[in-house]
C-alpha positions as CSV (number, residue, x, y, z in Angstrom):
1,M,122.5,92.2,85.0
2,Y,119.6,90.1,86.5
3,L,117.4,87.2,85.4
4,K,113.7,86.9,86.2
5,T,111.3,84.0,86.2
6,V,107.6,84.1,87.2
7,L,106.1,80.8,88.4
8,D,102.6,79.6,87.5
9,N,101.3,80.9,90.9
10,Q,102.7,84.4,90.1
11,L,105.7,84.3,92.5
12,R,108.5,86.3,91.0
13,I,112.1,85.2,91.2
14,V,115.0,87.5,90.3
15,T,118.6,86.6,90.5
16,N,121.9,88.5,90.1
17,E,124.8,86.1,89.5
18,M,128.0,87.4,91.0
19,P,130.7,84.9,90.0
20,N,133.4,86.5,92.1
21,A,131.4,86.8,95.2
22,R,132.0,84.3,98.1
23,S,128.5,84.9,99.6
24,A,124.9,84.4,98.6
25,T,122.0,86.4,99.9
26,I,118.3,85.4,99.7
27,A,115.8,88.3,100.3
28,I,112.2,87.4,100.3
29,Y,109.9,90.4,99.9
30,L,106.2,90.4,100.8
31,G,103.9,93.1,99.6
32,V,102.4,93.9,103.0
33,G,103.3,96.4,105.7
34,S,101.7,98.8,108.2
35,R,99.7,100.8,105.6
36,Y,97.8,97.6,104.8
37,E,96.4,97.4,108.3
38,N,93.4,99.1,109.9
39,D,93.7,100.7,113.3
40,A,92.7,97.6,115.2
41,E,95.3,95.6,113.3
42,G,98.0,98.2,113.8
43,G,101.4,96.4,114.1
44,I,100.2,93.0,113.0
45,S,102.7,92.8,110.1
46,H,105.5,93.6,112.5
47,F,104.1,91.1,115.0
48,I,104.1,88.3,112.3
49,E,107.7,89.2,111.4
50,H,108.7,88.4,115.0
51,M,106.7,85.2,115.1
52,L,108.4,83.7,112.1
53,F,111.6,83.2,114.0
54,K,110.0,81.2,116.9
55,G,110.0,77.7,115.5
56,T,108.8,75.2,113.0
57,D,108.5,71.4,113.1
58,K,112.0,71.1,111.6
59,Y,113.5,73.9,113.7
60,P,111.3,73.7,116.9
61,T,112.8,76.7,118.8
62,A,114.0,80.1,118.1
63,R,117.5,79.0,119.1
64,E,117.5,76.2,116.5
65,V,116.3,78.6,113.8
66,S,119.1,81.0,114.5
67,E,121.7,78.3,115.0
68,A,120.9,76.8,111.6
69,I,122.2,80.0,109.9
70,E,124.8,81.2,112.5
71,G,126.2,77.6,112.6
72,V,127.4,78.0,109.0
73,G,128.7,81.6,109.6
74,G,125.6,83.3,108.1
75,V,123.4,86.1,109.3
76,M,119.6,86.3,109.1
77,N,117.1,89.1,109.9
78,A,113.9,90.7,108.8
79,G,112.3,94.1,108.7
80,T,108.8,95.5,108.4
81,A,108.1,98.8,106.6
82,K,105.0,100.6,105.6
83,E,104.7,98.9,102.2
84,Y,106.6,95.7,102.5
85,T,108.1,93.1,104.8
86,V,111.4,91.4,104.0
87,Y,113.2,88.3,105.3
88,W,116.8,87.8,104.4
89,T,119.8,85.7,105.0
90,K,123.4,86.0,103.8
91,V,125.6,82.9,103.9
92,P,128.8,81.6,102.4
93,S,127.8,80.6,98.9
94,F,128.5,76.9,99.6
95,H,125.8,77.0,102.3
96,F,123.2,78.4,100.0
97,E,120.9,75.4,100.1
98,T,120.9,75.5,103.9
99,A,119.8,79.1,103.8
100,M,117.0,78.4,101.4
101,E,115.8,75.5,103.5
102,V,115.7,77.6,106.7
103,L,114.1,80.7,105.2
104,S,111.5,78.8,103.2
105,D,110.6,76.7,106.3
106,I,110.0,79.7,108.6
107,L,107.8,81.4,106.0
108,L,105.7,78.3,105.3
109,H,105.7,76.3,108.5
110,S,106.1,78.6,111.5
111,K,104.0,77.2,114.4
112,F,102.6,80.4,116.1
113,R,102.4,78.6,119.4
114,S,100.2,80.5,121.9
115,D,102.9,80.7,124.6
116,D,105.3,82.1,122.0
117,V,102.7,84.7,120.9
118,E,102.2,85.9,124.5
119,R,106.0,86.0,125.2
120,E,106.7,87.9,122.0
121,R,103.8,90.3,122.7
122,Q,105.7,91.5,125.8
123,V,108.9,91.8,123.7
124,I,107.1,94.1,121.2
125,V,105.6,96.1,124.0
126,E,109.1,96.7,125.3
127,E,110.2,97.6,121.8
128,W,107.4,100.2,121.7
129,N,108.3,101.5,125.1
130,M,111.9,101.9,124.0
131,T,110.8,104.4,121.3
132,F,109.5,106.7,124.1
133,D,112.9,106.5,125.9
134,S,114.6,107.6,122.6
135,P,113.6,111.2,121.7
136,S,115.2,110.9,118.3
137,D,113.1,107.9,117.4
138,L,110.0,109.4,119.0
139,V,110.2,112.6,117.0
140,T,110.6,110.8,113.7
141,D,107.5,108.8,114.5
142,R,105.5,111.9,115.5
143,I,106.5,113.8,112.4
144,D,105.0,111.0,110.2
145,E,101.8,111.1,112.2
146,L,101.6,114.8,111.9
147,V,102.3,115.0,108.2
148,W,99.8,112.3,107.3
149,D,97.1,113.1,109.9
150,R,97.2,109.5,111.4
151,Q,96.4,107.9,108.1
152,P,97.8,104.3,107.8
153,I,100.9,105.6,105.9
154,G,101.7,107.8,108.9
155,R,101.2,105.2,111.7
156,N,104.0,103.7,113.6
157,V,105.0,100.3,112.1
158,L,104.8,98.8,115.6
159,G,101.1,99.9,116.0
160,S,99.7,101.2,119.2
161,L,99.9,99.7,122.7
162,E,96.2,98.9,122.4
163,S,96.5,97.1,119.1
164,I,99.6,95.2,120.2
165,K,97.9,94.0,123.3
166,S,94.7,93.0,121.5
167,I,96.0,91.1,118.5
168,S,95.2,87.4,118.9
169,R,96.9,84.3,117.6
170,D,94.1,83.7,115.2
171,D,94.4,87.3,113.9
172,L,98.1,86.7,113.2
173,V,97.5,83.4,111.4
174,H,94.6,84.7,109.3
175,F,96.5,87.9,108.3
176,K,99.6,85.9,107.3
177,D,97.6,83.4,105.3
178,Q,95.9,86.2,103.5
179,H,99.0,88.3,102.7
180,Y,101.9,85.8,102.5
181,A,100.8,84.5,99.1
182,P,103.0,83.9,96.1
183,N,101.4,86.6,94.0
184,H,102.5,89.1,96.6
185,M,106.0,87.7,96.9
186,V,109.4,88.4,95.3
187,V,112.4,86.1,96.0
188,S,115.6,88.0,95.2
189,V,118.8,86.0,95.2
190,A,122.3,87.4,94.6
191,G,125.9,86.0,94.8
192,Q,127.7,83.0,93.6
193,I,124.6,81.2,92.5
194,E,123.0,79.9,89.3
195,H,119.6,81.1,88.2
196,D,118.2,77.8,87.0
197,R,119.1,76.1,90.3
198,V,117.6,78.9,92.3
199,V,114.3,78.6,90.3
200,E,114.3,74.8,90.8
201,M,114.7,75.2,94.6
202,I,112.1,77.9,94.9
203,T,109.6,76.0,92.8
204,E,110.1,73.0,95.0
205,K,109.4,75.1,98.2
206,F,106.8,77.6,97.0
207,G,105.4,76.3,93.7
208,S,102.3,74.6,95.3
209,Q,101.2,77.7,97.2
210,K,98.0,79.3,95.9
211,P,97.6,83.0,95.0
212,S,95.3,85.2,97.2
213,S,93.3,88.3,96.7
214,I,93.8,91.2,99.1
215,M,92.5,94.7,99.3
216,P,95.0,97.4,98.2
217,P,96.0,99.9,100.8
218,T,94.0,103.0,101.4
219,V,95.1,105.8,99.0
220,A,97.0,108.4,101.0
221,R,96.1,112.0,100.7
222,N,97.6,115.4,101.4
223,E,95.0,117.8,102.6
224,Q,97.3,120.2,104.5
225,V,96.3,123.9,104.0
226,Q,98.2,125.5,106.9
227,P,101.4,124.8,109.0
228,K,101.1,122.1,111.6
229,L,102.8,121.7,115.0
230,D,103.2,118.8,117.4
231,L,104.8,119.6,120.7
232,Y,105.6,116.6,122.9
233,F,106.6,117.5,126.4
234,K,109.5,115.5,127.8
235,E,112.2,116.4,130.3
236,T,115.3,116.0,128.1
237,E,118.8,117.4,128.0
238,Q,118.4,118.0,124.3
239,A,115.6,119.2,122.0
240,N,114.8,116.8,119.1
241,F,112.8,118.2,116.2
242,C,111.8,117.4,112.7
243,V,110.7,119.8,110.0
244,A,108.8,118.2,107.1
245,V,106.9,119.0,104.0
246,P,105.0,116.6,101.7
247,G,107.1,115.3,98.8
248,L,106.9,112.9,95.8
249,P,106.0,109.3,95.5
250,Y,108.5,106.8,93.9
251,T,106.2,106.7,90.9
252,H,106.7,110.4,90.1
253,P,109.1,111.4,87.2
254,D,110.8,114.0,89.5
255,R,111.6,111.5,92.2
256,F,115.3,111.7,91.4
257,V,115.1,115.5,91.6
258,Q,113.9,115.2,95.2
259,S,116.5,112.6,96.0
260,L,119.3,114.8,94.7
261,M,117.9,117.9,96.4
262,D,117.9,115.8,99.6
263,T,121.5,114.9,99.1
264,V,122.5,118.6,98.7
265,L,120.5,119.5,101.8
266,G,121.5,116.9,104.3
267,H,123.7,113.9,103.3
268,G,127.2,113.8,104.5
269,M,129.6,116.1,106.2
270,S,129.8,118.5,103.2
271,S,126.0,119.0,103.0
272,R,124.4,122.3,103.6
273,L,122.8,121.4,106.9
274,F,126.0,119.9,108.3
275,L,128.2,122.8,107.2
276,N,125.8,125.5,108.4
277,I,123.9,124.1,111.4
278,R,126.8,122.1,112.9
279,E,130.1,123.5,111.6
280,K,129.3,127.2,111.2
281,Q,126.8,127.8,114.0
282,G,127.5,124.9,116.3
283,L,123.9,124.2,117.0
284,A,123.7,120.5,116.6
285,Y,125.8,117.3,116.7
286,D,123.4,115.3,114.5
287,V,121.6,117.2,111.7
288,H,120.5,115.5,108.5
289,S,117.7,115.2,106.0
290,Y,115.9,112.2,104.5
291,S,113.2,111.7,101.9
292,N,110.3,109.2,102.2
293,Q,108.9,108.0,98.9
294,Y,105.9,105.7,98.8
295,R,103.5,104.5,96.1
296,D,101.3,107.5,96.1
297,I,102.8,110.1,98.4
298,G,106.1,111.2,100.0
299,S,107.8,113.7,102.3
300,E,111.0,115.6,102.8
301,V,112.2,115.6,106.5
302,V,115.0,117.4,108.4
303,Y,116.0,116.1,111.8
304,A,118.2,117.8,114.4
305,G,119.1,117.4,118.1
306,V,120.0,120.7,119.7
307,D,120.5,122.4,123.0
308,T,117.1,123.1,124.6
309,S,117.9,126.9,124.8
310,R,118.7,127.1,121.1
311,V,115.8,125.2,119.5
312,E,114.1,128.2,118.0
313,A,117.3,129.5,116.4
314,S,117.9,126.0,115.0
315,V,114.4,125.6,113.5
316,S,114.7,129.0,111.9
317,S,118.1,128.0,110.4
318,V,116.7,124.8,109.0
319,L,113.8,126.6,107.4
320,N,116.2,129.1,105.9
321,E,118.3,126.3,104.4
322,L,115.2,124.9,102.8
323,A,114.1,128.3,101.5
324,S,117.6,128.9,100.0
325,L,117.0,126.0,97.6
326,R,114.1,127.9,96.0
327,R,115.8,131.3,96.3
328,E,118.8,130.5,94.2
329,P,119.9,127.6,92.0
330,V,122.4,125.1,93.4
331,P,125.9,126.1,92.1
332,A,127.4,123.9,89.4
333,A,130.2,122.6,91.6
334,E,127.9,121.7,94.5
335,L,125.5,120.0,92.2
336,T,128.3,117.9,90.6
337,K,129.5,116.9,94.1
338,A,126.0,115.8,95.1
339,K,125.6,113.8,91.9
340,E,129.0,112.0,92.4
341,Y,128.1,111.4,96.0
342,S,124.8,109.8,95.1
343,K,126.3,107.7,92.3
344,G,129.2,106.6,94.5
345,R,127.1,105.6,97.4
346,L,124.8,103.7,95.0
347,V,127.7,101.7,93.5
348,L,129.3,101.0,96.9
349,G,126.0,99.7,98.3
350,L,125.9,97.1,95.5
351,E,129.4,95.6,96.1
352,D,128.1,92.7,98.1
353,S,125.4,90.1,97.6
354,R,123.0,91.5,100.2
355,G,123.1,95.0,98.6
356,M,122.4,93.5,95.2
357,A,119.6,91.2,96.4
358,T,117.8,94.1,98.2
359,W,118.3,96.4,95.2
360,S,116.5,94.0,92.8
361,G,113.9,92.6,95.2
362,A,112.6,96.0,96.5
363,Q,112.3,97.4,93.0
364,E,110.6,94.4,91.6
365,L,108.1,94.2,94.4
366,L,107.2,97.9,94.6
367,Q,107.5,99.0,91.0
368,G,107.2,95.8,89.0
369,S,110.5,96.4,87.2
370,I,114.2,96.8,88.0
371,M,116.3,99.7,86.9
372,T,120.0,99.1,86.2
373,V,122.6,101.0,88.0
374,E,123.5,102.7,84.7
375,E,119.9,103.8,84.2
376,V,119.7,105.4,87.7
377,M,123.1,107.1,87.3
378,R,121.9,108.6,83.9
379,L,118.8,109.9,85.6
380,I,120.8,111.4,88.4
381,D,123.1,113.1,85.8
382,E,120.1,114.6,84.0
383,V,118.9,116.5,87.0
384,S,119.6,120.2,86.6
385,A,119.9,123.1,89.1
386,S,116.7,124.5,87.6
387,D,114.9,121.2,88.3
388,I,115.8,121.4,91.9
389,Q,114.8,125.0,92.2
390,R,111.5,124.3,90.5
391,L,110.7,121.4,92.9
392,A,111.8,123.4,95.9
393,D,109.6,126.3,94.9
394,R,106.7,123.8,94.8
395,M,107.4,122.0,98.0
396,F,108.8,124.6,100.4
397,V,105.7,126.7,101.0
398,D,104.3,127.9,104.3
399,E,101.0,126.0,104.3
400,Q,102.9,122.7,103.9
401,I,105.3,123.0,106.9
402,S,105.0,120.5,109.7
403,L,107.1,120.7,112.9
404,A,107.4,118.1,115.5
405,V,109.4,118.8,118.7
406,V,110.2,116.5,121.6
407,G,111.6,118.4,124.6
408,P,110.8,120.4,127.8
409,Y,108.3,122.8,126.2
410,K,104.6,123.4,126.8
411,D,104.0,126.8,125.2
412,E,103.2,126.4,121.5
413,A,103.2,130.1,120.6
414,P,107.0,130.6,120.1
415,F,107.1,127.6,117.8
416,R,104.1,128.6,115.7
417,E,105.7,131.9,115.0
418,L,108.6,130.1,113.3
419,L,106.5,128.2,110.8
420,T,107.2,130.3,107.7
421,F,109.7,130.4,104.9
422,S,109.0,134.1,104.4
423,D,111.9,135.3,106.5
424,G,114.2,133.1,104.6
425,D,113.6,134.6,101.1
426,G,111.5,137.7,101.6
427,R,108.3,136.3,100.1
428,D,104.8,136.5,101.6
């Protein structure tokens, strides 16, 4: 159960009181991420996230910011995604007021000192460089760019080296002032707390802030009409690849069908990909699937890291596993297992205050409402084998395949020949 209050300035507060918890988590969600940026601004949301930990008048240095939370046994972090930025802290419940003080202070009063900006710029450049030394990270970035044709939704959250190096202090401050407004903010609190006291504290900290008007992100589009390939040459000991097709947004009524199909395909050691690609064929150590669901678009992605001499066989096997979902309905026992897996992971993820705060905060920000655990479990249970087969038949078609490969390859021809589901199910 949760309680919700909306302040006069449109800031939304949601709380989940957990009387038996010994912790409290504050998660502050902002409705801004990389898809709200143009190419020149690429990475500015992530840059701002870094800068908010560098000091305020009350906590002048990054060390004093971190010590204020770590000194009471708490943890604090943040993350930038494509559609939101979140700042959170989890502390023993009796230090809740300290956590609120620190988190509100860095959001409202960070200094953005010029020397801190330049120092952090170099840190972010190294973070960007690190991606290129990690083939598994690199290939997941490249598959997004490939599927979405370099639209903002497909851009690396970090931006490009050019944009990272060109963003100025004034750019950061202006972008933050525009987007970090109460009408684009959700404060989600969970743990051993009281709703009325939380509302009182947040009103004191944020109640005088003024709403702002921002342009909505560019509507994403899928205009793919033929298979796409991205081959990135890199001398590696292992080939890393992703196979992807466009999927559903989180606003689509079939979104739980895709999520359950994704579970059947590649979640856990009893999933199809793990059992076939790893256990049966011994092709990969790490093979899994994941679904991306955004406001207006989505994707289904399979990742694998394999021996460089077996990449073609591995890609073919992955495509065959995808095709099998449209070829035959998922057997009843396998579907039941996938449902119980999904429900069990959901429940386990909400056992502590952080899980509950992020559950409520993300839903309220992105969808404007919060589904209960029971509602979600009911929707999972309602998914049928025919639902999955119907969606697979729609999604797993040749013209929608995208393949990104990072490894020691320069010849595209062998990979282009793989980009079909036809061999998997006998269709043209």
